[in-house]
C-alpha positions in Angstrom: -44.7 60.1 89.2 -41.0 60.5 89.2 -39.0 60.9 86.0 -37.5 57.4 86.3 -41.0 56.0 86.4 -42.0 57.7 83.2 -38.8 56.3 81.6 -39.6 52.7 82.7 -43.2 53.1 81.6 -42.1 54.1 78.1 -39.6 51.2 78.1 -42.3 48.7 78.9 -44.6 50.2 76.2 -41.8 49.9 73.6 -40.9 46.4 74.7 -44.5 45.3 74.3 -44.8 46.9 70.8 -41.5 45.3 69.6 -42.8 41.9 70.7 -45.6 42.2 68.3 -43.2 41.1 65.6 -42.9 37.7 67.2 -46.6 37.4 67.9 -47.5 38.5 64.4 -45.5 35.6 63.0 -47.3 33.0 65.1 -50.7 34.6 64.4 -50.2 34.5 60.6 -48.8 30.9 60.5 -51.6 29.6 62.7 -54.4 31.2 60.7 -55.3 33.9 63.3 -56.8 31.3 65.7 -57.4 33.0 69.0 -55.4 31.5 71.9 -52.5 30.2 69.8 -50.0 32.9 70.7 -50.4 32.0 74.4 -50.3 28.3 73.6 -47.0 28.6 71.7 -45.5 30.9 74.3 -46.0 28.3 77.0 -45.0 25.5 74.7 -41.5 27.1 74.5 -41.5 27.6 78.2 -42.4 24.0 79.1 -40.0 22.3 76.7 -36.7 24.0 77.8 -35.4 24.1 81.4 -33.6 27.4 80.8 -36.9 29.0 79.7 -38.6 27.8 82.8 -35.8 29.4 84.8 -36.1 32.6 82.7 -39.9 32.7 83.2 -39.4 32.3 87.0 -36.8 35.1 86.9 -39.3 37.4 85.1 -41.7 37.0 88.0 -39.0 37.6 90.6 -38.1 40.9 88.7 -41.8 41.8 88.7 -41.9 41.5 92.5 -38.6 43.2 92.9 -39.8 46.1 90.8 -42.2 47.0 93.7 -39.1 48.3 95.5 -36.7 49.4 92.7 -37.2 50.5 89.0 -33.9 48.8 88.1 -35.7 45.4 88.3 -38.4 46.8 86.1 -35.9 47.9 83.5 -34.3 44.4 83.5 -37.8 42.9 83.2 -38.6 45.0 80.1 -35.3 44.0 78.4 -35.5 40.2 79.3 -39.1 40.0 78.1 -37.7 40.8 74.6 -35.9 37.5 74.5 -38.2 35.3 76.6 -38.8 32.6 75.7 -35.4 31.9 74.3 -35.5 30.4 70.9 -38.7 32.1 69.7 -36.9 34.8 67.7 -38.0 37.8 65.9 -36.4 36.7 62.6 -38.2 34.1 60.6 -36.2 31.2 59.1 -38.8 29.2 57.1 -41.2 31.8 55.8 -41.3 35.6 56.0 -44.2 37.4 57.7 -46.4 39.1 55.1 -47.9 42.3 56.6 -51.3 42.0 54.9 -54.0 44.6 55.6 -55.5 42.2 58.1 -52.2 41.8 60.0 -51.7 45.5 60.0 -55.1 46.1 61.5 -54.4 43.5 64.2 -51.1 45.1 65.1 -52.8 48.6 65.3 -55.4 47.2 67.7 -52.7 45.5 69.8 -50.6 48.7 69.9 -53.6 50.7 70.9 -54.4 48.3 73.8 -50.7 48.5 75.0 -50.9 52.3 74.9 -54.2 52.2 76.8 -52.6 50.1 79.5 -49.8 52.6 79.8 -52.2 55.6 79.9 -54.2 53.8 82.7 -50.9 53.7 84.7 -50.3 57.4 84.2 -53.9 58.7 84.7 -54.4 56.6 87.8 -51.1 57.5 89.3 -50.1 53.8 89.3 -46.5 54.4 88.1 -45.5 51.8 85.6 -47.2 48.8 87.1 -50.1 48.3 84.7 -47.7 48.7 81.7 -45.4 46.2 83.4 -48.2 43.6 83.6 -49.2 44.3 80.0 -45.6 43.7 79.0 -45.2 40.5 80.9 -48.4 39.1 79.3 -48.2 40.8 75.9 -48.7 37.4 74.2 -52.1 37.2 75.9 -53.0 40.7 74.9 -52.2 39.9 71.2 -54.5 36.9 71.5 -57.1 39.2 73.0 -56.7 41.6 70.0 -57.4 38.7 67.6 -60.5 37.8 69.5 -61.8 41.4 69.6 -61.2 42.0 65.8 -62.4 38.5 64.7 -66.0 39.5 63.8 -64.9 42.8 62.2 -62.5 40.9 59.9 -65.2 38.4 59.0 -67.7 41.2 58.1 -65.0 43.1 56.2 -64.1 40.1 54.1 -67.8 39.4 53.3 -67.5 41.7 50.2 -64.9 39.3 48.7 -67.0 36.2 49.5 -70.1 37.9 48.0 -68.2 38.7 44.9 -67.0 35.1 44.5 -70.5 33.8 45.1 -71.9 36.0 42.4 -69.4 34.6 39.9 -70.3 31.1 40.9 -74.0 31.7 40.4 -73.3 32.4 36.7 -71.4 29.1 36.3 -73.4 26.2 34.9 -70.8 23.4 35.1 -70.4 20.8 37.8 -68.8 22.0 41.1 -66.9 19.4 43.1 -65.8 20.1 46.7 -63.1 17.9 48.4 -62.3 17.5 52.1 -60.9 15.0 54.5 -58.1 14.5 57.0 -55.5 13.6 54.4 -55.0 13.4 50.7 -57.2 16.4 49.9 -54.7 18.2 47.8 -53.4 15.0 46.1 -57.0 14.1 45.2 -57.8 17.6 43.9 -54.7 17.5 41.8 -55.3 14.0 40.4 -58.9 14.9 39.6 -57.6 18.1 37.9 -55.2 16.0 35.7 -58.0 13.6 34.7 -60.6 16.3 33.9 -58.1 18.5 32.0 -57.7 15.7 29.4 -61.1 16.7 28.1 -62.4 19.8 29.8 -61.2 23.3 30.9 -61.0 22.8 34.6 -60.7 25.4 37.4 -58.9 24.3 40.5 -58.0 26.2 43.7 -54.3 26.7 44.4 -52.6 24.4 46.9 -53.0 26.4 50.1 -56.3 28.2 49.2 -58.7 25.9 51.1 -60.4 28.2 53.5 -63.2 30.8 53.2 -61.0 33.7 52.1 -58.5 31.6 50.2 -61.2 30.1 48.0 -62.9 33.5 47.5 -59.6 35.1 46.5 -58.9 32.3 43.9 -62.3 32.7 42.4 -62.2 36.5 42.2 -58.7 36.5 40.7 -58.8 33.5 38.3 -62.3 32.1 37.8 -64.7 32.8 34.8 -67.7 31.1 33.3 -65.6 29.7 30.4 -64.5 26.8 32.6 -66.3 23.5 32.3 -65.6 22.0 35.7 -64.7 23.6 39.1 -62.7 21.8 41.8 -62.5 23.2 45.4 -60.5 21.9 48.3 -62.0 22.7 51.7 -60.1 22.6 55.0 -61.4 23.3 58.5 -60.1 23.9 62.0 -63.6 23.8 63.6 -67.3 23.3 63.3 -69.3 25.4 60.9 -66.4 26.4 58.5 -67.1 23.9 55.8 -70.9 24.4 56.1 -70.4 28.2 55.6 -68.3 27.7 52.5 -70.7 25.2 51.0 -73.6 27.7 51.5 -72.2 30.0 48.8 -70.0 27.5 46.7 -73.0 25.1 46.5 -71.1 22.0 45.3 -73.0 19.4 43.2 -70.7 16.6 44.4 -68.8 16.3 47.7 -65.8 14.1 48.2 -64.5 13.0 51.6 -61.0 11.3 51.4 -61.0 9.8 54.9 -61.0 10.6 58.6 -57.8 10.3 60.6 -56.2 11.7 63.8 -55.1 14.9 62.1 -55.7 18.3 63.9 -56.7 16.5 67.1 -55.2 19.4 68.9 -58.0 21.6 67.6 -60.8 19.1 67.2 -60.1 16.8 70.3 -61.7 13.6 68.9 -62.1 11.6 65.7 -65.9 12.0 66.1 -65.5 15.8 66.1 -63.3 15.6 63.0 -65.9 13.4 61.3 -68.7 15.8 62.2 -66.8 18.9 60.9 -65.8 17.2 57.7 -69.3 15.8 57.1 -70.7 19.4 56.8 -69.6 19.2 53.2 -72.5 16.7 52.7 -75.4 19.0 53.9 -76.1 20.9 50.7 -74.9 18.4 48.0 -76.7 15.8 46.0 -74.0 13.2 45.7 -71.3 12.1 48.0 -68.1 10.2 47.0 -66.3 8.6 49.9 -63.3 6.5 50.9 -65.1 3.1 51.3 -62.1 1.7 53.2 -62.7 4.1 56.1 -65.0 2.3 58.6 -65.8 5.5 60.5 -66.8 7.3 57.3 -68.6 4.3 55.9 -70.8 4.0 59.0 -71.6 7.7 58.9 -72.5 7.4 55.2 -75.3 4.9 56.0 -77.2 7.9 57.4 -76.9 9.7 54.1 -78.1 7.0 51.7 -81.8 7.8 52.2 -81.4 11.4 50.9 -78.3 11.3 48.7 -76.4 9.2 46.3 -73.4 7.7 48.0 -70.5 6.3 45.9 -68.0 4.2 47.9 -64.5 4.0 46.4 -62.0 1.4 47.6 -58.4 0.4 47.2 -58.9 -3.0 48.9 -62.4 -4.3 48.1 -63.7 -5.2 44.7 -67.2 -5.1 46.2 -67.1 -1.3 46.3 -68.9 0.8 43.7 -65.4 1.9 42.4 -62.3 -0.3 43.0 -58.8 0.5 42.0 -56.1 -2.2 42.1 -52.4 -1.2 42.1 -49.6 -3.3 40.7 -46.2 -2.2 39.4 -47.0 1.5 38.7 -50.4 0.6 37.1 -53.8 1.3 38.5 -56.6 -1.0 37.2 -60.0 0.6 37.5 -63.2 -1.4 38.2 -66.7 -0.1 38.4 -69.4 -2.3 39.8 -66.9 -5.2 39.7 -66.2 -4.8 36.0 -62.8 -3.9 34.7 -62.9 -0.6 32.8 -59.3 0.6 32.0 -55.9 1.1 33.5 -53.8 4.2 34.1 -50.1 4.7 35.1 -49.1 6.5 38.2 -47.3 6.0 41.6 -48.9 4.0 44.4 -49.6 7.1 46.5 -52.3 8.1 44.1 -54.4 4.9 44.4 -57.1 6.3 46.7 -57.2 9.6 44.8 -57.7 7.8 41.5 -60.6 5.8 43.0 -62.3 9.0 44.3 -61.8 10.8 41.0 -63.4 7.9 39.1 -66.2 8.0 41.7 -66.8 11.6 40.7 -66.9 10.7 37.0 -69.4 8.0 37.8 -71.5 10.5 39.7 -71.5 12.8 36.7 -72.5 9.9 34.4 -69.4 10.5 32.2 -67.7 8.0 30.0 -64.8 7.0 32.3 -62.7 5.3 29.5 -62.6 8.5 27.5 -60.6 10.3 30.2 -57.8 7.7 30.5 -55.9 7.9 27.2 -52.9 5.7 26.6 -50.4 8.5 27.2 -51.9 9.7 30.5 -49.5 9.3 33.4 -50.7 10.7 36.7 -48.2 12.6 38.8 -47.7 13.2 42.5 -48.2 16.5 44.2 -45.0 18.3 45.2 -43.7 17.4 48.7 -46.0 14.3 48.9 -43.4 11.5 48.6 -41.8 13.3 45.7 -38.6 11.5 44.6 -35.5 13.7 44.0 -31.8 13.1 43.5 -29.5 15.0 45.9 -26.3 16.7 45.1 -24.3 13.7 46.2 -26.4 11.4 44.1 -28.5 10.1 47.0 -32.2 9.3 46.6 -34.4 11.8 48.5 -38.1 11.1 49.3 -39.7 14.4 50.1 -42.8 14.0 52.3 -42.3 17.2 54.2 -45.8 18.7 53.8 -48.7 17.8 56.1 -47.3 14.5 57.4 -49.7 12.5 59.6 -50.1 8.9 60.9 -51.5 7.8 57.6 -48.9 9.4 55.3 -45.8 8.4 57.3 -46.8 4.7 57.0 -47.1 5.1 53.3 -43.6 6.7 53.3 -42.1 3.9 55.2 -43.7 1.4 52.8 -42.2 3.2 49.9 -38.7 3.3 51.4 -38.9 -0.5 52.0 -39.4 -1.1 48.3 -36.0 0.3 47.4 -33.3 -2.2 46.7 -30.2 -0.4 47.7 -26.8 -1.3 49.2 -26.6 2.1 50.8 -27.9 3.4 54.2 -31.3 4.8 54.9 -31.7 8.1 56.7 -34.7 9.8 58.2 -35.0 13.5 58.8 -38.1 14.4 60.8 -39.5 16.7 63.6 -42.2 14.1 64.2 -45.9 14.6 63.9 -47.9 17.6 65.2 -51.4 18.8 66.0 -52.4 15.4 67.6 -53.5 16.8 70.9 -53.3 14.5 73.9 -52.3 11.6 71.6 -49.3 13.4 70.1 -46.8 11.6 72.4 -48.2 8.1 71.8 -48.3 8.6 68.0 -44.8 9.9 67.8 -43.6 7.0 70.0 -45.3 4.6 67.6 -43.7 6.5 64.7 -40.3 6.0 66.2 -40.8 2.3 66.7 -42.0 1.9 63.1 -39.2 4.0 61.7 -36.5 2.1 63.6 -37.4 -1.0 61.5 -36.5 0.8 58.3 -33.7 3.4 58.9 -30.1 3.1 59.8 -29.9 6.6 61.3 -32.4 9.3 62.3 -32.1 13.1 62.5 -34.5 14.5 65.0 -35.4 18.1 64.2 -36.3 20.5 66.9 -37.7 19.7 70.4 -41.5 19.5 69.9 -41.6 15.7 69.9 -38.1 15.0 71.2 -39.2 13.0 74.3 -41.5 10.6 72.4 -39.0 10.1 69.5 -36.0 9.5 71.8 -37.9 7.0 73.8 -38.9 5.0 70.8 -35.4 5.1 69.2 -33.7 4.3 72.5 -35.8 1.2 73.0 -34.9 -0.1 69.6 -31.2 1.0 69.8 -31.6 3.2 66.7 -28.8 5.7 66.1 -30.1 9.3 66.1 -28.9 12.8 66.3 -30.7 16.0 67.4 -30.6 19.3 65.5 -32.1 22.7 66.1 -33.4 22.9 62.5 -33.5 21.0 59.3 -30.8 23.0 57.5 -28.2 22.0 60.2 -29.2 18.3 59.8 -28.9 18.4 56.0 -25.5 20.1 56.3 -24.3 17.3 58.6 -25.7 14.5 56.5 -24.2 15.9 53.3 -20.8 15.6 54.8 -20.9 11.8 54.5 -24.0 10.7 52.5 -23.3 8.6 49.4 -25.0 8.1 46.0 -26.5 4.7 47.1 -28.1 6.1 50.2 -31.8 6.9 50.6 -33.1 9.9 52.6 -36.7 10.5 53.8 -37.8 14.0 54.8 -40.9 13.2 56.8 -42.7 16.5 57.8 -41.2 19.9 58.4 -42.2 22.6 60.9 -42.4 26.3 60.7 -39.8 27.9 63.0 -42.3 29.1 65.6 -42.5 25.5 66.7 -39.8 24.5 69.3 
């Protein structure tokens, strides 16, 4: 090999290693799911014409490098910025280099170095290193796949420690899952239980295997009277594995909706994955207004107690009626007591009462006259902006169910001001994402005077819907820019809805 070839090989190696900064950010934000680095890489390529051109140029340089190393040098440099927009610097959340992420990066760097050594040892010049550089996103995905079982085995010590703690606990354990309202239901249940008992609850984002184990190891002890666990899932087997060592006495399913369709493909798959929470439990509390869930529950009634909770039917075991910030609770058709709280909490209150019924507790004793239930942060939270405008913050985990509730809330405001929507649309809806965002735009156009579209992930569907209804809209690269523009003319009588927010690795 000539000296210039060694120089280019080192340049490719360094370029690939530097790119690990971008791939690490995606890996951590997407929960280390194999294949998602590649998926997001091509998402950025497909959405922008200039990235398609740049991607084509990379392949032209690859071919040209067969004749001249100058083309290879340009390829190594350009691959540090391709795709344009997917930057090294994080805007919404910093990358935390945990031990797991450090191990992942070490494996990735070793693979990159191995590819470079193969080039040298086989007298192939810089060509193997060049291909590794061009497809470094795929190699990072490959690294996640190779280290997956090691990470699971290594983390077993934390799970085992948490399981030992739970074995010593004699109080009721309640596990909560569903496509939506998991966190809200958990927090409502926590507010209700803490009026009488010392209640353990997992933090907001700790709803997977390691998150739950971490919260138990750091904060749980046997002095608690009740334990509440939120369980999320991105695939089959995850909830079943968590239940195998958490061993809940009561399982709660909030409902099944087209959320995470990108990962789960169909509603039936979502139902099957969420229903794993039922396998090892004795009592199941469900959303009785969800037909898909209600039909599935008929299969459980022979072996388990099933308590259906409704916000629309007084024939359900538990029924909660909402009027003017007051929730009236009925059990078996009989009025029990009322509690104050926003409408958003209606289903969560019904499910919480269902748990109290399952535990054969005195429901009235939990709802004192001074109890007012509160929303969870970023779930239709009402704020006052610096110009006096009313802000409805529904920026976390928006989905086809929650956005309709947000629009219904906006419609209830009597205001002479304008109504503004700031949104990137809905995500993780798989093949149905376009149609759901198109429908979202049509629904939103009936409510808002102007819309601020954030990013480009759902721009085609949103623009189509707003164009059809002649709704005024603007497009901004990120939410900060949209807020800055709006603040230049928003007034105190105006209402602003933040519906969803996306991490900055999304286009």
